C-alpha positions as CSV (number, residue, x, y, z in Angstrom):
1,X,0.1,0.0,-0.4
2,X,1.3,3.7,-0.9
3,X,-0.2,6.6,0.2
4,X,1.2,10.3,-0.6
5,X,0.2,12.6,2.6
6,X,0.0,16.1,1.9
7,X,-0.8,19.0,4.8
8,X,-3.4,20.8,2.9
9,X,-5.2,24.5,4.2
10,X,-8.0,23.0,2.0
11,X,-8.7,20.4,-1.2
12,X,-11.5,19.3,-2.8
13,X,-12.1,17.1,-5.6
14,X,-14.5,17.4,-8.6
15,X,-16.0,14.6,-11.0
16,X,-17.4,16.1,-14.0
17,X,-17.9,19.5,-12.8
18,X,-18.8,18.9,-9.7
19,X,-17.5,19.2,-6.1
20,X,-18.1,16.1,-4.1
21,X,-15.5,16.0,-1.4
22,X,-14.0,19.5,0.2
23,X,-12.4,19.7,3.7
24,X,-10.1,22.7,4.8
25,X,-7.1,22.0,7.2
26,X,-6.1,18.9,7.5
27,X,-4.3,15.9,5.2
28,X,-5.5,15.0,1.2
29,X,-4.4,11.1,1.4
30,X,-3.5,9.8,-2.3
31,X,-4.1,6.2,-2.0
32,X,-3.2,2.9,-3.8
33,X,-3.5,-0.4,-3.3
34,X,-1.0,-3.0,-4.4
35,X,-2.2,-6.8,-5.3
36,X,-0.4,-7.9,-1.9
37,X,-2.2,-5.6,0.3
38,X,-4.1,-7.3,3.3
39,X,-6.1,-5.7,6.4
40,X,-2.9,-5.8,8.3
41,X,-1.2,-3.1,5.7
42,X,-4.9,-1.1,6.0
43,X,-4.4,-0.9,9.7
44,X,-0.8,0.4,9.6
45,X,-1.0,2.8,7.0
46,X,-4.6,4.0,8.7
47,X,-2.8,4.5,12.4
48,X,0.5,6.4,10.6
49,X,-2.1,8.9,8.9
50,X,-4.1,9.6,12.2
51,X,-1.3,9.7,14.3
52,X,1.9,11.3,12.7
53,X,3.1,14.4,14.5
54,X,2.4,17.1,11.2
55,X,1.1,20.0,12.5
56,X,3.0,22.6,14.6
57,X,1.5,23.2,17.9
58,X,0.3,27.0,17.7
59,X,0.9,27.4,21.5
60,X,4.4,27.1,21.9
61,X,5.0,29.6,19.1
62,X,8.4,27.2,18.0
63,X,6.9,26.1,14.7
64,X,8.0,22.0,15.3
65,X,5.5,19.4,14.3
66,X,3.8,18.3,17.4
67,X,0.2,17.7,16.7
68,X,-1.7,15.2,14.8
69,X,-4.8,15.3,12.5
70,X,-6.7,14.0,15.0
71,X,-5.1,16.6,18.1
72,X,-6.2,19.5,15.6
73,X,-9.3,18.4,14.8
74,X,-8.0,18.6,11.1
75,X,-10.1,16.8,7.9
76,X,-9.0,14.1,5.6
77,X,-9.4,13.8,1.8
78,X,-8.9,10.3,0.6
79,X,-8.4,10.2,-3.2
80,X,-7.7,6.7,-4.8
81,X,-4.7,6.5,-6.9
82,X,-3.6,2.8,-8.7
83,X,-1.3,5.4,-10.5
84,X,1.1,5.5,-7.6
85,X,1.8,1.9,-8.5
86,X,2.8,2.8,-11.9
87,X,6.4,1.1,-13.3
88,X,8.4,3.3,-15.5
89,X,11.8,1.6,-15.2
90,X,11.3,-0.4,-18.5
91,X,9.5,1.2,-22.1
92,X,7.5,4.6,-22.3
93,X,4.7,3.0,-21.0
94,X,3.9,2.6,-17.4
95,X,3.0,-1.1,-16.0
96,X,0.4,-1.5,-13.6
97,X,1.0,-4.9,-12.5
98,X,1.5,-4.2,-9.1
99,X,-1.8,-2.6,-8.1
100,X,-4.6,-4.7,-7.2
101,X,-7.3,-5.6,-9.3
102,X,-10.4,-2.5,-9.5
103,X,-13.1,-5.0,-7.1
104,X,-10.2,-6.0,-4.6
105,X,-8.7,-2.2,-4.4
106,X,-12.3,-0.7,-4.1
107,X,-13.3,-3.3,-1.2
108,X,-9.8,-2.2,0.5
109,X,-10.3,1.5,-0.3
110,X,-13.4,1.6,1.0
111,X,-12.0,-0.1,4.2
112,X,-9.3,2.0,4.7
113,X,-12.0,5.1,4.5
114,X,-13.9,3.5,7.3
115,X,-11.1,2.8,9.5
116,X,-9.9,6.6,9.1
117,X,-13.6,7.8,9.8
118,X,-13.8,5.8,13.5
119,X,-11.2,9.0,14.3
120,X,-12.1,12.2,11.9
121,X,-14.4,13.5,9.7
122,X,-13.4,12.6,5.9
123,X,-14.3,13.4,2.7
124,X,-13.3,11.0,-0.5
125,X,-13.5,11.1,-4.3
126,X,-15.1,8.6,-6.4
127,X,-13.4,5.3,-6.7
128,X,-12.4,4.5,-10.6
129,X,-13.8,7.7,-12.2
130,X,-11.4,11.0,-13.5
131,X,-11.6,13.3,-10.5
132,X,-9.5,17.0,-10.8
133,X,-8.5,17.5,-7.5
134,X,-7.2,21.0,-6.3
135,X,-4.7,21.0,-3.2
136,X,-3.4,24.3,-1.3
137,X,-0.8,22.7,-0.1
138,X,0.5,23.8,3.8
139,X,4.5,24.2,3.6
140,X,4.0,22.7,1.2
141,X,4.5,19.5,3.5
142,X,4.4,15.8,1.2
143,X,5.7,12.6,2.6
144,X,5.2,9.4,1.5
145,X,3.8,5.8,3.3
146,X,4.6,2.7,2.1
147,X,4.0,-0.9,3.7
148,X,4.2,-3.9,1.9
149,X,2.7,-7.0,2.7
150,X,4.5,-9.5,5.2
């Protein structure tokens, strides 16, 4: 499983010109499911997304990242993005052999979203749709989380 985590001031996703998900301060998560992923990977990545200290503690004024998304009452925008498993090492066209099949990926993606919803407000894109994502980065802070099935 791979997740690109972006700290945002705001973010929104549109499908066919209609906004279907929108958040204020929080994290934008671009999520890819591998063909080997299980619930263990979902649990680990969900916990990381919720507990990573990516936000400054406004009270102490040091600018250090001391707070998690939960501690600031932030929001998540979760977007499915199978292209994160695009392998461009050979040829001129990416290979997506490591991406999970759409039916498997959809099920695991939905489970991942539900795990996150237990702790914070979550908005999503539409699985498998062509989406336009507008991201107002905060920082910018962008990290890659990855967990391979063991």
